[in-house]
TORVEX-792756 format. One line per field, with one value per residue: residue in one letter; z, x, y of N, C-alpha, C in turn; residue number from 0. Coordinates in steps of 0.05 Angstrom, whole numbers. Layout:
TORVEX-792756
code	(A,...)
n_c3	(Z,...)
n_c1	(X,...)
n_c2	(Y,...)
ca_c3	(Z,...)
ca_c1	(X,...)
ca_c2	(Y,...)
c_c3	(Z,...)
c_c1	(X,...)
c_c2	(Y,...)
pos	(NUM,...)
***
This chain:
TORVEX-792756
code	(X,X,X,X,X,X,X,X,X,X,X,X,X,X,X,X,X,X,X,X,X,X,X,X,X,X,X,X,X,X,X,X,X,X,X,X,X,X,X,X,X,X,X,X,X,X,X,X,X,X,X,X,X,X,X,X,X,X,X,X,X,X,X,X,X,X,X,X,X,X,X,X,X,X,X,X,X,X,X,X,X,X,X,X,X,X,X,X,X,X,X,X,X,X,X,X,X,X,X,X,X,X,X,X,X,X,X,X,X,X,X,X,X,X,X,X,X,X,X,X,X,X,X,X,X,X,X,X,X,X,X,X,X,X,X,X,X,X,X,X,X,X,X,X,X,X,X,X,X,X,X,X,X,X,X,X,X,X,X,X,X,X,X,X,X,X,X,X,X,X,X,X,X,X,X,X,X,X,X,X,X,X,X,X,X,X,X,X,X,X,X,X,X,X,X,X,X,X,X,X,X,X,X,X,X,X,X,X,X,X,X,X,X,X,X,X,X,X,X,X,X,X,X,X,X,X,X,X,X,X,X,X,X,X,X,X,X,X,X,X,X,X,X,X,X,X,X,X,X,X,X,X,X,X,X,X,X,X,X,X,X,X,X,X,X,X,X,X,X,X,X,X,X,X,X,X,X,X,X,X,X,X,X,X,X,X,X,X,X,X,X,X,X,X,X,X,X,X,X,X,X,X,X,X,X,X,X,X,X,X,X,X,X,X,X,X,X,X,X,X,X,X,X,X,X,X,X,X,X,X,X,X,X,X,X,X,X,X,X,X,X,X,X,X,X,X,X,X,X,X,X,X,X,X,X,X,X,X,X,X)
n_c3	(672,679,628,600,622,607,551,548,568,531,481,473,477,434,390,396,386,332,309,320,290,238,236,241,195,156,165,151,95,80,90,55,6,8,6,-44,-75,-65,-94,-147,-205,-226,-285,-324,-387,-441,-495,-556,-583,-591,-544,-569,-595,-641,-676,-671,-685,-651,-602,-612,-618,-566,-535,-552,-536,-479,-463,-475,-441,-389,-386,-392,-349,-308,-285,-254,-274,-288,-325,-332,-376,-412,-457,-511,-501,-445,-407,-421,-473,-531,-525,-470,-449,-465,-434,-385,-387,-388,-338,-304,-283,-228,-190,-215,-258,-328,-395,-462,-524,-573,-620,-681,-673,-618,-604,-639,-616,-580,-605,-660,-700,-714,-755,-802,-818,-841,-891,-947,-994,-987,-981,-1020,-1009,-959,-938,-946,-911,-862,-859,-855,-806,-769,-772,-788,-784,-775,-744,-699,-678,-670,-630,-587,-581,-568,-518,-488,-488,-467,-426,-436,-465,-530,-549,-593,-662,-684,-732,-757,-796,-866,-921,-922,-949,-989,-974,-989,-992,-1036,-1091,-1140,-1132,-1173,-1185,-1160,-1171,-1164,-1112,-1098,-1058,-1023,-956,-906,-854,-811,-783,-761,-764,-807,-843,-856,-886,-932,-954,-963,-1003,-1046,-1055,-1020,-954,-886,-822,-755,-723,-671,-671,-647,-660,-714,-748,-739,-755,-809,-824,-813,-845,-828,-843,-908,-923,-908,-889,-885,-870,-900,-860,-816,-839,-844,-791,-767,-789,-835,-890,-890,-891,-929,-997,-1037,-1050,-1054,-1072,-1057,-1031,-989,-936,-890,-841,-773,-702,-637,-588,-523,-462,-394,-377,-325,-301,-337,-331,-278,-279,-280,-316,-344,-345,-375,-424,-436,-443,-487,-527,-528,-547,-598,-622,-620,-653,-702,-712,-715,-761,-800,-798,-812,-865,-892,-891,-916,-972,-972,-939,-967,-1010,-982,-968,-1018,-1026,-989,-1013,-1029,-1079,-1105,-1124,-1159,-1170,-1232,-1255,-1274,-1251,-1197,-1194,-1202,-1156,-1119,-1137,-1129,-1077,-1041,-1039,-1013,-963,-945,-944,-904,-862,-854,-828,-778,-758,-723,-741,-803,-814,-799,-834,-882,-871,-862,-913,-945,-922,-928,-983,-989,-962,-995,-1040,-1019,-1009,-1058)
n_c1	(71,109,129,86,80,127,120,76,94,135,110,76,117,151,118,110,161,165,125,146,193,172,146,189,217,180,181,233,232,195,224,267,239,218,266,283,242,252,298,283,276,229,205,172,141,122,78,44,10,-43,-57,-41,-3,-8,-33,-15,46,82,67,81,137,151,132,166,215,208,198,248,285,264,268,324,345,328,280,295,292,233,174,124,74,48,4,-31,-25,-29,4,5,8,52,91,86,101,154,176,167,202,251,255,248,285,314,274,224,224,224,214,206,170,182,163,178,149,152,208,229,220,259,304,316,353,344,307,335,342,296,285,245,236,285,310,322,307,287,332,373,356,361,417,433,408,428,484,509,552,525,479,506,531,486,457,491,488,434,435,467,436,386,391,378,379,382,360,346,328,267,234,169,132,117,144,120,56,13,-54,-123,-189,-211,-188,-148,-78,-29,11,48,16,-36,-48,-64,-100,-120,-131,-89,-76,-21,37,79,118,153,126,85,114,124,72,58,94,71,26,-16,-47,-26,-41,-24,-47,-65,-53,-94,-138,-144,-178,-230,-222,-213,-261,-299,-283,-247,-196,-173,-138,-79,-13,16,45,20,7,-9,-51,-88,-92,-115,-165,-172,-186,-241,-253,-221,-208,-168,-101,-32,28,82,130,148,172,214,186,190,203,228,264,272,308,316,378,403,376,390,446,449,439,470,531,521,465,454,476,442,393,405,417,369,334,355,349,293,278,300,267,219,227,232,181,148,165,154,100,84,70,26,-8,-16,-45,-89,-111,-129,-168,-204,-229,-199,-169,-111,-50,11,64,99,169,182,142,154,204,187,157,199,234,204,184,227,266,236,226,279,295,260,279,330,320,310,355,415,464,485,512,488,447,475,509,471,446,490,506,461,458,504,488,446,476,507,468,453)
n_c2	(-1190,-1150,-1149,-1132,-1082,-1057,-1056,-1025,-976,-964,-963,-914,-876,-886,-878,-823,-804,-818,-786,-736,-738,-742,-693,-657,-671,-654,-599,-589,-601,-562,-516,-522,-521,-470,-441,-456,-433,-380,-374,-374,-336,-290,-266,-218,-219,-180,-166,-144,-177,-228,-281,-332,-379,-408,-376,-322,-292,-265,-286,-339,-336,-318,-361,-403,-382,-377,-431,-454,-426,-435,-491,-499,-474,-504,-488,-445,-395,-365,-346,-296,-284,-230,-215,-179,-124,-117,-95,-43,9,8,49,59,10,7,49,25,-18,10,32,-11,-53,-89,-90,-94,-138,-141,-162,-140,-140,-97,-46,-8,39,48,43,79,129,138,121,143,132,80,79,81,30,16,37,42,-11,-35,-85,-144,-195,-244,-270,-232,-192,-220,-227,-174,-155,-191,-191,-143,-85,-38,-55,-75,-29,2,-25,-18,37,41,15,51,96,83,45,-7,-73,-97,-157,-188,-181,-192,-229,-216,-224,-229,-188,-121,-104,-63,-46,-30,-1,23,24,-11,-12,3,36,94,139,121,126,176,222,184,159,135,87,94,64,92,153,147,114,149,186,157,149,203,215,190,219,211,211,200,173,162,104,62,-10,-40,-10,-10,-42,-22,31,25,2,41,82,120,111,93,54,13,-13,-76,-141,-202,-238,-206,-180,-220,-236,-191,-193,-163,-171,-168,-114,-92,-89,-90,-110,-99,-125,-99,-107,-72,-58,-94,-134,-128,-137,-117,-148,-134,-121,-99,-70,-72,-114,-155,-157,-173,-226,-292,-310,-357,-358,-312,-327,-370,-343,-309,-348,-376,-336,-327,-377,-383,-342,-359,-404,-377,-346,-387,-408,-364,-352,-398,-397,-351,-345,-378,-350,-303,-324,-340,-291,-277,-316,-300,-258,-214,-173,-188,-160,-164,-122,-109,-109,-57,-27,-35,-9,43,52,49,90,137,132,120,164,206,185,180,234,253,223,244,291,274,252,263,251,234,189,141,130,127,84,43,38,25,-24,-54,-60,-91,-137,-154,-168,-210,-247,-265)
ca_c3	(679,673,599,591,632,589,525,551,571,508,458,469,473,407,372,398,372,303,301,321,267,214,236,235,167,141,168,135,67,76,90,30,-15,9,-4,-73,-86,-64,-115,-173,-215,-241,-304,-340,-416,-452,-524,-563,-597,-576,-530,-584,-611,-667,-693,-669,-687,-627,-581,-619,-610,-537,-524,-557,-519,-451,-459,-475,-418,-365,-386,-390,-322,-289,-272,-237,-286,-297,-338,-333,-402,-413,-485,-515,-489,-417,-391,-432,-501,-537,-512,-441,-443,-467,-410,-363,-390,-382,-309,-289,-268,-211,-174,-231,-282,-351,-423,-479,-553,-580,-649,-689,-661,-591,-603,-654,-600,-565,-622,-688,-718,-722,-779,-825,-826,-852,-916,-964,-1017,-980,-983,-1042,-1000,-931,-931,-944,-886,-840,-859,-846,-778,-752,-773,-798,-765,-768,-722,-675,-666,-661,-605,-567,-577,-553,-490,-475,-487,-452,-405,-444,-483,-552,-551,-620,-681,-688,-756,-749,-819,-892,-928,-920,-973,-987,-978,-987,-998,-1058,-1118,-1144,-1131,-1190,-1187,-1140,-1178,-1156,-1083,-1094,-1044,-1004,-928,-896,-827,-810,-757,-751,-782,-831,-862,-866,-907,-957,-965,-973,-1029,-1066,-1057,-1001,-927,-866,-794,-736,-710,-658,-684,-636,-671,-743,-761,-738,-771,-837,-828,-812,-865,-817,-861,-931,-926,-890,-900,-866,-883,-903,-834,-799,-853,-837,-762,-761,-805,-854,-915,-886,-895,-949,-1022,-1055,-1038,-1073,-1061,-1065,-1015,-980,-914,-875,-817,-750,-675,-623,-562,-506,-433,-379,-374,-298,-298,-353,-318,-252,-284,-282,-343,-356,-350,-398,-449,-441,-453,-514,-544,-531,-564,-625,-632,-623,-677,-725,-716,-724,-789,-817,-798,-827,-893,-904,-892,-928,-997,-965,-927,-989,-1024,-964,-971,-1043,-1022,-973,-1029,-1036,-1105,-1099,-1147,-1156,-1190,-1248,-1248,-1280,-1230,-1172,-1196,-1199,-1127,-1106,-1146,-1117,-1048,-1025,-1033,-994,-937,-938,-936,-878,-841,-849,-809,-752,-749,-718,-755,-827,-817,-794,-859,-902,-863,-867,-942,-955,-913,-940,-1010,-987,-955,-1020,-1057,-1006,-1010,-1085)
ca_c1	(63,131,131,64,85,148,109,57,108,151,93,70,141,161,99,115,186,160,110,165,211,157,141,214,223,163,191,258,224,182,245,282,221,217,292,284,224,266,319,270,273,204,208,149,145,98,77,17,-6,-61,-44,-45,21,-16,-44,0,74,95,62,96,165,153,129,190,235,202,202,277,298,255,279,353,352,314,259,305,281,206,163,95,70,26,-2,-53,-20,-38,21,4,14,80,107,85,116,183,182,168,228,273,256,240,308,311,249,202,238,207,224,184,171,176,162,189,133,162,237,236,218,285,326,308,372,334,291,352,340,269,282,228,247,314,320,312,298,288,359,388,348,373,446,435,400,443,514,520,564,503,464,523,534,460,451,507,476,409,442,477,415,362,396,366,394,366,369,341,309,249,217,142,114,130,147,95,40,-7,-82,-142,-217,-221,-180,-123,-55,-9,33,45,-6,-61,-51,-72,-125,-128,-123,-78,-66,8,48,98,122,166,105,71,131,120,46,59,109,53,3,-36,-41,-23,-47,-18,-70,-56,-62,-119,-160,-142,-201,-253,-215,-218,-289,-315,-274,-227,-174,-180,-119,-57,6,24,48,-4,1,-24,-76,-107,-95,-134,-190,-174,-200,-269,-256,-202,-212,-145,-75,-10,53,104,154,155,191,217,170,205,200,254,261,290,308,330,407,409,365,406,472,446,439,496,541,507,437,454,480,417,373,413,414,340,322,365,336,265,276,305,243,199,232,225,151,137,172,140,71,78,55,-1,-25,-24,-66,-113,-123,-144,-191,-224,-242,-182,-157,-82,-35,40,75,121,194,181,125,169,224,173,152,225,244,188,180,251,278,220,232,307,295,247,297,353,311,308,381,437,488,477,527,471,433,495,518,450,442,513,507,438,467,523,472,433,496,514,445,448)
ca_c2	(-1162,-1132,-1146,-1115,-1055,-1046,-1050,-1003,-951,-959,-958,-886,-860,-891,-864,-794,-799,-820,-762,-713,-741,-735,-664,-643,-675,-637,-572,-587,-599,-536,-496,-525,-512,-440,-431,-459,-414,-355,-374,-372,-309,-287,-244,-213,-214,-166,-161,-133,-197,-245,-303,-357,-384,-420,-354,-298,-298,-256,-306,-363,-331,-317,-388,-418,-371,-384,-459,-460,-415,-449,-518,-500,-464,-522,-473,-424,-371,-369,-322,-289,-272,-210,-208,-161,-97,-117,-78,-16,13,3,70,55,-14,14,64,6,-33,28,37,-35,-63,-112,-88,-104,-148,-143,-163,-131,-140,-69,-41,18,61,53,47,103,153,141,113,149,120,54,82,77,2,12,51,25,-26,-37,-113,-160,-222,-250,-277,-207,-179,-235,-220,-146,-152,-209,-190,-118,-65,-19,-65,-77,-2,12,-38,-5,64,36,9,75,117,74,26,-32,-90,-109,-185,-200,-169,-214,-227,-220,-228,-225,-160,-106,-100,-42,-53,-8,-8,39,17,-25,6,-8,56,115,157,110,132,204,228,163,162,110,83,91,55,112,176,138,106,173,198,141,156,230,215,180,237,203,220,179,181,140,92,37,-34,-49,6,-9,-54,-3,55,18,-4,66,102,138,106,77,32,9,-32,-97,-167,-218,-250,-188,-174,-241,-235,-169,-196,-140,-176,-160,-86,-83,-105,-90,-115,-96,-138,-82,-112,-45,-59,-119,-132,-138,-126,-116,-162,-118,-127,-79,-78,-80,-141,-174,-160,-186,-255,-304,-313,-380,-350,-293,-343,-385,-324,-301,-371,-382,-315,-332,-402,-378,-325,-376,-419,-358,-340,-410,-411,-342,-353,-421,-392,-325,-349,-390,-329,-285,-339,-340,-265,-278,-333,-285,-238,-192,-172,-187,-152,-163,-104,-119,-97,-29,-14,-35,12,68,55,54,116,158,129,119,190,221,173,187,263,254,211,262,311,261,242,282,242,220,164,118,125,118,57,24,34,11,-52,-68,-67,-113,-160,-162,-181,-235,-265,-274)
c_c3	(672,643,588,599,614,562,527,554,546,484,453,464,445,386,372,383,341,294,300,297,241,212,229,206,149,142,151,105,61,73,64,7,-16,-1,-34,-87,-87,-85,-143,-181,-232,-259,-320,-369,-427,-482,-531,-577,-579,-565,-544,-602,-638,-687,-694,-667,-663,-604,-587,-611,-580,-524,-528,-539,-490,-446,-458,-449,-393,-363,-380,-363,-300,-272,-253,-248,-297,-308,-334,-358,-402,-442,-486,-502,-460,-399,-402,-462,-506,-524,-482,-433,-445,-443,-386,-364,-381,-352,-291,-271,-252,-196,-189,-258,-305,-377,-441,-509,-563,-610,-655,-676,-634,-592,-618,-638,-585,-582,-652,-708,-729,-749,-805,-835,-839,-877,-935,-988,-1013,-986,-1006,-1033,-970,-922,-928,-918,-862,-837,-846,-816,-759,-750,-780,-776,-757,-744,-696,-662,-656,-635,-582,-560,-561,-524,-475,-469,-469,-428,-410,-464,-504,-557,-579,-636,-692,-713,-748,-772,-844,-897,-928,-948,-968,-989,-976,-996,-1023,-1086,-1118,-1146,-1148,-1193,-1166,-1146,-1169,-1126,-1078,-1080,-1024,-976,-917,-867,-828,-783,-744,-771,-808,-852,-873,-889,-933,-970,-977,-1000,-1052,-1069,-1039,-973,-908,-838,-776,-722,-697,-671,-673,-647,-701,-757,-762,-754,-800,-843,-830,-831,-854,-834,-884,-933,-905,-903,-878,-882,-883,-876,-818,-813,-846,-807,-754,-775,-825,-881,-913,-893,-915,-974,-1038,-1039,-1059,-1060,-1070,-1049,-1003,-958,-902,-849,-793,-724,-660,-594,-543,-477,-419,-373,-346,-292,-312,-340,-291,-255,-285,-312,-358,-363,-374,-424,-456,-454,-482,-534,-549,-549,-593,-638,-638,-648,-702,-732,-726,-753,-808,-820,-816,-857,-907,-908,-908,-954,-992,-955,-948,-1005,-1008,-966,-997,-1040,-1006,-987,-1037,-1065,-1101,-1125,-1141,-1178,-1206,-1241,-1252,-1258,-1203,-1172,-1192,-1169,-1112,-1112,-1133,-1087,-1031,-1019,-1012,-966,-927,-929,-909,-856,-835,-829,-781,-741,-745,-734,-779,-831,-815,-820,-880,-896,-869,-896,-954,-947,-922,-968,-1009,-979,-979,-1038,-1046,-1009,-1038,-1090)
c_c1	(84,134,110,69,106,137,90,70,124,133,87,95,152,144,104,140,182,146,129,184,197,152,166,222,206,172,216,251,211,203,261,265,220,243,293,266,237,287,308,267,247,207,182,157,120,101,48,-1,-25,-46,-49,-21,15,-25,-26,30,90,92,78,126,169,151,154,213,232,208,232,291,290,267,309,363,340,294,269,298,253,194,133,91,45,22,-22,-50,-30,-21,23,9,44,99,108,101,146,192,184,194,251,276,251,263,301,285,225,212,218,223,201,191,163,178,177,175,143,191,245,235,244,309,318,328,363,319,308,351,313,264,266,243,277,326,306,300,299,317,376,381,360,403,449,430,416,473,525,532,543,488,481,526,508,452,466,496,450,414,450,454,391,367,383,383,375,376,367,323,292,232,188,122,130,135,120,82,21,-35,-99,-169,-227,-214,-154,-100,-32,15,28,22,-33,-68,-64,-100,-133,-117,-113,-72,-36,17,66,101,136,146,90,87,127,94,45,73,91,27,-21,-29,-40,-28,-40,-43,-60,-68,-89,-143,-162,-167,-224,-247,-220,-247,-306,-305,-255,-202,-184,-162,-98,-36,16,30,22,-13,-17,-50,-97,-113,-116,-160,-194,-186,-230,-274,-236,-205,-187,-119,-54,16,77,130,165,177,191,202,184,197,226,250,282,286,324,359,414,399,382,433,472,444,467,505,526,478,435,458,455,396,380,409,385,327,330,351,306,260,281,280,220,202,224,195,139,141,159,111,64,61,27,-19,-34,-47,-92,-127,-140,-169,-213,-234,-224,-171,-127,-66,-5,52,97,147,194,164,139,191,212,166,177,235,230,187,205,263,263,225,260,308,282,266,320,345,310,335,401,461,479,492,509,456,452,504,496,446,466,513,483,445,486,509,457,452,504,492,440,458)
c_c2	(-1143,-1127,-1128,-1086,-1041,-1038,-1026,-976,-944,-951,-929,-869,-863,-876,-834,-787,-799,-795,-738,-713,-733,-705,-648,-646,-657,-608,-568,-584,-572,-514,-497,-515,-482,-428,-433,-439,-386,-352,-370,-343,-308,-262,-242,-208,-202,-164,-153,-153,-213,-269,-329,-362,-396,-398,-330,-304,-288,-276,-332,-359,-332,-345,-404,-409,-380,-413,-467,-450,-430,-477,-518,-488,-481,-506,-451,-396,-379,-343,-320,-274,-254,-202,-185,-134,-95,-100,-50,-15,8,24,66,31,-9,30,45,-10,-15,32,13,-45,-87,-113,-99,-114,-153,-145,-155,-136,-113,-65,-15,41,68,60,72,129,159,134,118,137,93,56,79,48,-4,28,33,13,-31,-64,-128,-186,-223,-255,-251,-193,-193,-228,-192,-144,-169,-202,-162,-101,-45,-29,-67,-50,9,0,-25,23,61,31,34,95,109,56,-1,-47,-101,-137,-195,-182,-192,-210,-233,-222,-225,-195,-147,-103,-77,-55,-28,-17,6,30,2,-5,-6,11,77,134,147,116,159,206,207,169,135,110,80,81,76,134,168,129,129,186,183,148,184,232,207,197,229,215,197,189,157,130,66,12,-43,-34,5,-19,-34,22,49,13,21,87,123,136,89,52,31,-8,-50,-122,-182,-230,-232,-179,-195,-240,-214,-171,-173,-146,-170,-131,-74,-101,-109,-94,-114,-105,-122,-86,-86,-45,-87,-115,-144,-124,-129,-127,-149,-124,-105,-88,-86,-108,-161,-179,-173,-217,-266,-305,-335,-372,-330,-308,-359,-367,-316,-324,-377,-362,-320,-356,-397,-361,-341,-393,-401,-351,-362,-413,-389,-345,-377,-415,-367,-328,-360,-368,-308,-298,-339,-313,-264,-294,-318,-260,-214,-195,-167,-182,-152,-145,-117,-103,-67,-14,-14,-13,39,73,62,82,139,157,131,146,207,211,181,216,267,245,229,284,300,253,264,276,225,194,139,110,114,89,36,18,18,-19,-68,-77,-91,-139,-171,-178,-209,-256,-276,-302)
pos	(0,1,2,3,4,5,6,7,8,9,10,11,12,13,14,15,16,17,18,19,20,21,22,23,24,25,26,27,28,29,30,31,32,33,34,35,36,37,38,39,40,41,42,43,44,45,46,47,48,49,50,51,52,53,54,55,56,57,58,59,60,61,62,63,64,65,66,67,68,69,70,71,72,73,74,75,76,77,78,79,80,81,82,83,84,85,86,87,88,89,90,91,92,93,94,95,96,97,98,99,100,101,102,103,104,105,106,107,108,109,110,111,112,113,114,115,116,117,118,119,120,121,122,123,124,125,126,127,128,129,130,131,132,133,134,135,136,137,138,139,140,141,142,143,144,145,146,147,148,149,150,151,152,153,154,155,156,157,158,159,160,161,162,163,164,165,166,167,168,169,170,171,172,173,174,175,176,177,178,179,180,181,182,183,184,185,186,187,188,189,190,191,192,193,194,195,196,197,198,199,200,201,202,203,204,205,206,207,208,209,210,211,212,213,214,215,216,217,218,219,220,221,222,223,224,225,226,227,228,229,230,231,232,233,234,235,236,237,238,239,240,241,242,243,244,245,246,247,248,249,250,251,252,253,254,255,256,257,258,259,260,261,262,263,264,265,266,267,268,269,270,271,272,273,274,275,276,277,278,279,280,281,282,283,284,285,286,287,288,289,290,291,292,293,294,295,296,297,298,299,300,301,302,303,304,305,306,307,308,309,310,311,312,313,314,315,316,317,318,319,320,321,322,323,324,325,326,327,328,329,330,331,332,333,334,335,336,337,338,339,340,341,342,343,344,345,346,347,348,349,350,351,352,353,354,355,356,357,358,359)
***
């Protein structure tokens, strides 16, 4: 009886202790998990492309960047990606980056149309027919004094850090629905969609007109005749289904196609030294992969435009020189009206020539 009494009294007490231990352990794990969750930094990334890394190069770059940062920080930095202009137009997203800081951490993929509003000196890097090759453009945007000083000016003026100049397509080509463009005189009277004022200056030099139209509206503008043509690399021509509304394509190697990966400076400086290095390295590596992918696919994409019914024309050397001779000075004169200091234009042209020579 005593044994039974002892067992009877000990049994419930032991079970209670076990339950309390399990409950306390669960509370400890919950507290640790909450603390770990609090340590995680959530950063938003915005861009204007569709959410498909297999189709859209901005999405591809962002995916490669995100995967590297999250893996190398063991998930202590995580990203929420907002494609398709979900956080606003390019200008609205740049404004968001400039005022976001620690309260609303955001990284954005910005274009000339956005950055040019606060950094017109950037247009000196987009003088038409400036680079002879992809390699020359890489040298210029990665290592030139022009870009080093420009990034510092951007930081001072906006409170943002330019992490990387991201290649987003091959060199720009002209397209239109009216006629083959073999020389500047063929442009007369045509209406073109322009991404920015610099492109308008190029079209005006050739006797055409240009109107800024957001990328999301380009297809309908071309379909309805609001614009006769536009200029973009083959990648974007296919991405936007433009062969459906454009018949002619001219490979004039007009401008290097790029975007600018930017982050708020307060947000960037609030990260640890190791985290900042991880972000810079990840952006550089993602851009290298993006460049390799773009350049391997560029010829294939041009051929695909041809297969989809476009008449693709490659100007000869004399025709290219005519495009350069007529188009470049008009752009340069326009740019001089935008710049307070001509040193930016002089520096960009000088270092582009040096990059061309190094790339030979």
